[in-house]
N, C-alpha and C positions, 0 to 999 in steps of 0.2 A: 539459805547460805549464799546463793548467787546474788540475791538482793541485799546481802549483808545485814539482814534483820536478825542480829544475834539474840536479842531478847526473845523474839517470837520463836526462833529455832530452839532455844533452851526450854521453852514452855512444852515443846514436844517431849523432851526428855523427862520433864517433871510429870507430864501426863502418863508416860509409860510406867514410871515408878508408882504413881497413885493407883494404877490398874494392876499392880502386882509384880512388875519387873524387879528383879533382885540385882541385876547387873545391867549397865548401859553399854551397848555395843556402838562405838563411835567410828563411822566411816565417812570421810569427807573428800575422798578422791574424786577429782574432776580434772580431765585433761586440759580444760580451758582456764583453770585457776591455779593459784599457788596453794597446794595442799598444806604445806608447813604453816603458812600464815593463817589460813582458814582454821586449821586445827587449834592453833594457839589462841586465836581470838574467840573461838567458840568455847574452848576450855575455860578461859578466863571468866566467862559468864556462867556456864553450866555448873561449875563446881560450887557456885553460890546458891544454886537452885535445888540441888539434891546431893545427898551424901552417899548415893549408891556407888559401889565399886565400878571401875571402868574396864571395858574390854577395848583395847586399842586395835582397830581394824585397818591396817595399812600395809602396803608392800614397800614403802619407803622407810629405810632404816633411820634416816634423820627425823622423820615425823614420829616414829615410834619412840626414839630416844627423848625427844622434846616432850611428848605427851606423857611419858612416864614420870616426868618431874612434877606433873600436876595430879598424879594419882593419889586418891584418898585411901591409903591403905594398900592392900595387895591388888595388883592389876593382872590382867590376862592379855597376852599378845596374840592377835589373830591375823596371820598364822604362818607356820612354816611347813615345808614339805620337802620331798626328795626329787622333785621334778627335774632340777638341775644338779642332781647329785647332792653333795653336802654344802653347796655354796650358800644356800639360805640358812642352814644350821650355823655355819661359821659366822655369818653376819649378825644374826639375831640372838642366838643363845647367849653370847656375852652380855647383851643388854638385859636379858631375863635374869642372869645371875647377879648383875650389878644392882638391879633395882628390886630383886626378890620377886619377880613376876612369874606367873605360870604361862604355859605355852599351848596354843591350839596346834595340833599336828594333823595335817590332812593326809588321807590315805591315797597319795599320789607318789609315783617314783619316775625314774627315767624312762620306763617302758610305757606306762599308761596310768590313767586314773583307775582306782580299784572299784570295779563294778560288781563282779561276783564276790560272794562272801569270803571265799578262800583267799582271793587277792587282797581284800581289805585286811584280813588277819595277817597275811604275809608281810604287807607293807608296814602295818602297825608293829609287828614283831621286830623288823629290821630297825625301824625308827626308835623303838624302845631301847634296843641294845645299844645303839649309837649314843642316844641321849643320856642314858644312865651310866654306861661304862666309859665312854670317850669324853663326853661333855660335862659329866658331873651333875646332871639334873635329877632331882628327886622324883620318884615315881608319882607321888601325889601332886606334882606340878605339871604333869602331862595330861592334856585334854585331847583325846583322839576324836577326830572328825571322820567318820566312815564315809561321808559324802552322800548327798541326796540328789537324785536326778529326776527330771520330769517323767512321770509315768503315763502321761496321756497326750503326748505331743506327736505321736506317730513314728518316732524314731525307734527303729527295730532293735538297736543296740541297748536300749533302755527298757525293753519289755521285761516285766518282772523285777525291775531294779528296786522297786520299793520294798518288796519282800527280801531281796538280797541285802538291802541296807538294815532292815530290822534284824535279820539273822546274823549279819556281819557284826552288828552292834553287840548282839548277845555273845558271840564268840570272843570279841575283844574284851568284854567285861569279865568273862569267865577266865580268860588267859591272864589278864592284868587287872585284878580286882582293886589294886591301890590307885590306879589311874581313873580319871574321869572321862566322860564322853560328851560330845556336843554335836548338834545337827542344826542346819538351817532348814527348818521344817517346810517353809512355804515353797521351796524349790520343787517339791514333789508334785505340786498342783499347777506349775507354770503352764500357761496356755489355755487353762479352763476359764469359763465364765466365773465372775466373782462369787456367786452363790455356791457354785460347785466347789470352788477353792476353799471356802470357809469349812464346808463339811469334810472334804478330803483331808485338809490340814489337821482338823481335830481328830479324825479317826486315825490318821497316821501317827500323830503325836501320842495318842492313847496307847497304841501298840508298841511304839518305841519306848515309852516309859516302862511298860511291862517287861520289855527286853533289857532294861537296865540303863536307859538314858538319864544322864545327870543334868545337863543343860540344854535348853532349847532356844534357838534364836527365833523369836516370834514378835509380832506386833501385839503387845498386850492389850491394846485398845480394841483390836479387831478379833481377837481370839475367841472362838465360840467353844465353850466347855463341852466336852463329849457327853456328859450326862444330861446336858440341857438341850441336846439336839432332838427335835420332835421326831417321833417314829416315822412320820410321813416323809421326812427328809432323809431317813437312814434305814435302808433295807439291808439286812445282814448279807443277803445273797449277793448284793452288788459288790461287796468288799471281801467276800470269801477268797482265801488264797492270796 
């Protein structure tokens, strides 16, 4: 994108779809560039290469509004949360309603990010009530993101957070069965060597799917399928708990 090689960049999107991606998450935020112009120029090329639905990943309301006009069917907006109260809801929800888009809702509020499972559910419940009762969003258009934190970077506040995400995900799916869930899987392995990341990402994804995960943000070209991991690389004792 920085080199403005739009055709080459769009080939990355096509390769993701060829490897099984069902939705394309598009994030072109760069503090040194014009995100609105980059997103427009990229979309003009990428929609000719693939017909996959789009997830518009931006914090800029103008970028989201423009990108939704290129959407090939139903799009998803990534994301909103309650970190600044309802400010983000007020700015983005009208766009979702205007274009018929779904919304990724992060488990963050004015107090903190939801790390323990109970906090994830608490924030999701508040968001659900606001979105469905105050803003008129359908339950099936809400995609909760329980959040994923690095589990091996030495930060004590995130010790055990991978399990909390799995169990928080399970609680949210049980409480709100009409809603969907989404996670940025690779965050769990941040800081690990590449080989270790591949295995941990696959194991984490496997358990999240069993807990009710609907969408996973992954690099489909690099994803190693759980059943294909050699036993020499996967010792169950290493991942217990």
